[in-house]
N, C-alpha and C positions, 0 to 999 in steps of 0.2 A: 365578910363582904366578898362580893364577886370580883372586885378590883381593889388592890392595895397599891398605893403609891408611896414608896419608901423614899423620903427626901432627906433624911438626916445622915444616912450611911452607917448608922449605929444600931438599926433595928431590922437588919435583913433577915436574920433567923426568925424573929417574931412575925415579920411580914409573910414569910414562907409558911410558917406554922399556922397562921391565922386566916389565910385566904380560903374561900370556899372551894369545894370540889368543882373542877372545871374553871376555876378562876384564873386571874392574871395578876402577877406581881410586877410592877414597873419600878425599876431601880433608877433613881435620878440623883441620889445623894452620895453615891459611892464614887467620888471623884478625887479621893486622896488615899494614901496608904492606910490600911487598917488591918486588923487581925483577920486571918482567913475565916470564912464562915463554913461550918460543916454542912455538907449537902447530902441529903438522903435521896438519892436518885430514885430508888424504888417508891418512896412516898410521893415524889413528884409525878412519876409515871402513873401510879395507881389512882392518884387524885386528879390526873389530867391537868396539871398546873402549867401555865405558860409564864415564863420569866423573860422580861425584856429590859434591856438597859438603854437609857437615853442619855446622850451626852453630845453636845455640839458647841460647846464654848469653853474657854479657859478663864482663869482668874482675871487676866488682863482684859478680856472681852467684857466681863461683868463690871469691872472698874470703869472701863470706857463708857459703857452704857449708862451707869449711874451718874457719871460726870456729865454726859450729854443731857440726860433728863434734868439734872440740877441746873444746867446752863442753857445753851441754845434750844434744848428740847422743850423748854417751857413755852415756846412760841407755837408749838404744834398741838392740835386738839386731840391728843391721844385718848382722853376720856370719852370722846364720841365713838371710838372704836369698840367700846365695851357696851353690850346690850344690858340685859337684866343681870343683877347680882343676886345670886341664890346661895342658900345655905349649902354647905357640903353634904348635908343630909338629903338634899334635893338633887344630887348629882345626876340621877337618871333623867329628870326633867331638863336639867341644864344641857346634857349631852344631846337629848332630842332637839332642843331649841337650837343648839350650835350646828346641827347638821341639817336643819330645815332649809328649804329654798329661801333665799333672801335673808339669811341669818346675819347677825352682826359679825364683825371680824372676831370678836371675843365675847364669851359669856363669863362673868365673874363668879368665883366661888369664895365663900367666906366660911372658915371653920367655926363650928360651935354656934351657929346663929340660926 
């Protein structure tokens, strides 16, 4: 794939090995101590791989958000913020839709559908 989103924190090596030439690996699951991942810098450079880390919340933030959604958050129409829900296999169409003028706040992705 052109883009790999690694969300578990346990498959970083596999994500780096499996991304296409010129692709991007987004690391979102590496938010806890884990074993170091061997990095072959030559391979990344030769294959033009971009690696990006995304992290903007802590465990307390996630717990507070879940509590809000289970309580007072039920009063808000969050479902209306999501446009089409697409299969992860249709991610290219979902990204196009999400960046179009007048796009919904979010486009949903469902794995394996």
